[in-house]
N, C-alpha and C positions, 0 to 999 in steps of 0.2 A: 651517693658519694659519702664516704665515711667522715671526712672533715671538709665541709663546704668552703671554709676560708683558706684551705691549703691547696696548692696546685699539685697535680700528679706529675711526677718527673719521668717515670718509666713504668711499663707494664710488660709482664712476661707470662707465658703459658708453659707448663711442663711438657716434656716430650710426648707423654701419653694423651695430652689434651684434657686431663681431668682436674687440673688446678690452674688458677690464675693468681698472680701476685702483682701488687702495685705499690710503689714507694712515692712519698710526697716530700714537699719542701720543708716539712717539719721533722723529717727523719723517721717517720713511721712507715712500716710495711704491713700491708693487709693481704691476707690469703683467703681465697674463696675456692670451694669445690664447684665444678661445673657439671650440670646435668641437662638432659634434653638436647635441643639443637639438631634434631634429626628431621629431615624434610622441612615442613613449614613450622615446626614447633620451635619457639624461641629458646635460646640457651638461658638457663636459670643460674644465678650466682647465689651460692649458699655460704654465708660468712663462716670462716673457720678460726682464723687467728689474727690478732693484732700484735705486732712485734715492734718494740722501740729499737729500731736498728741503729740509729745514730742520734746524737744529742741535738743536732740542728738541721741537717740537710742530707738528703740521699739523692744520688744521681741515677743509679742503676739497680735493678734486681734481676736475678737469673736463677733458674733451676739447674741442678746438676743433671748429668745424663740419666741417672737412676731416679729422677723426679723428686729428689729431696731438696 
């Protein structure tokens, strides 16, 4: 959990299933690339970006259809 004292408000995955984003109640958005997850192998989260999306609070995050 990137900020243990902040609650996650929304989580989204891109259409290709290669990225995941989460926004919290402090307005930060975190993006991870996803790997593994085939068969019994667990999915690995690889940190990519931290974005200050809003000054105080974020409710939703979403990827566009082209995964951007």
